[in-house]
C-alpha positions in Angstrom: -15.3 -20.7 35.7 -17.3 -18.3 37.8 -20.4 -19.5 39.6 -23.8 -18.3 38.8 -24.0 -16.0 41.9 -21.1 -13.9 40.6 -23.4 -12.4 37.9 -24.1 -9.4 40.1 -21.2 -9.3 42.6 -18.5 -7.4 40.7 -18.2 -3.6 40.6 -20.7 -1.7 38.5 -22.9 -4.7 37.8 -20.2 -6.3 35.6 -18.8 -9.7 36.6 -16.2 -12.2 35.6 -18.8 -14.2 33.6 -19.3 -11.4 31.1 -15.6 -10.6 30.8 -14.6 -14.0 29.4 -14.8 -15.6 26.0 -18.0 -17.6 26.4 -21.5 -17.6 24.9 -22.9 -15.5 27.8 -20.0 -13.0 27.6 -20.7 -12.6 23.8 -24.4 -12.3 24.4 -23.8 -9.6 27.0 -21.6 -7.7 24.5 -24.3 -8.0 21.8 -27.1 -6.8 24.1 -25.2 -4.0 25.8 -25.4 -1.3 23.1 -29.2 -1.9 22.7 -30.3 -2.4 26.2 -27.7 -0.8 28.5 -25.9 -2.5 31.4 -28.8 -3.2 33.8 -31.1 -4.7 31.2 -28.4 -6.7 29.6 -27.5 -8.2 33.0 -31.2 -9.1 33.6 -31.3 -10.7 30.1 -28.3 -12.8 31.1 -29.9 -13.8 34.3 -32.9 -15.0 32.4 -30.7 -16.9 30.0 -28.9 -18.6 32.9 -32.3 -19.6 34.5 -33.5 -21.0 31.2 -30.2 -23.0 30.8 -30.4 -24.2 34.4 -34.0 -25.3 33.8 -33.1 -27.3 30.7 -30.0 -28.8 32.4 -32.1 -30.0 35.4 -35.0 -31.2 33.2 -32.7 -33.2 30.9 -30.1 -34.1 33.5 -27.3 -32.8 31.3 -24.2 -30.8 32.1 -23.9 -27.2 30.8 -22.3 -27.0 27.4 -21.1 -23.6 26.5 -22.0 -22.7 22.8 -18.9 -20.5 22.5 -18.4 -16.8 21.9 -18.6 -17.3 18.1 -21.9 -19.1 18.2 -23.8 -16.5 16.2 -21.1 -16.2 13.6 -21.2 -19.9 13.1 -25.0 -19.9 12.8 -25.1 -17.4 10.0 -21.6 -16.6 8.5 -23.2 -14.7 5.6 -24.9 -12.3 7.9 -21.6 -11.8 9.8 -19.9 -11.0 6.5 -22.6 -8.6 5.4 -22.5 -6.8 8.8 -18.7 -6.5 8.7 -18.8 -5.1 5.1 -21.6 -2.6 6.0 -19.7 -1.4 9.1 -16.6 -0.8 7.1 -18.6 1.0 4.4 -20.1 3.3 7.0 -16.6 4.1 8.1 -15.8 5.2 4.6 -14.0 2.2 3.1 -14.7 0.6 -0.3 -14.7 -3.1 0.1 -13.8 -5.8 -2.4 -14.0 -9.3 -1.0 -11.8 -12.0 -2.4 -12.3 -15.6 -1.1 -9.3 -17.1 0.6 -7.5 -19.8 -1.3 
């Protein structure tokens, strides 16, 4: 796992931390289209500082929430967004629950 200082060290402001399948990597990929690279990096730096503060305050180790954290929080929203995206691409969607 990369250390916190690697957040700005790789080429073009990208780092190993945002390339992996972690909560912070997923957060970066969610923020990138809206904020652009530089602001998304700053948002991640803020998230890391907040996480570090909570870890120090509670004397707890870091627990990664996982790249699928937002999908697990609201699976209905994830489904709606996926259907809407496919409809925008010109597909007609009929969802059938898995058996």
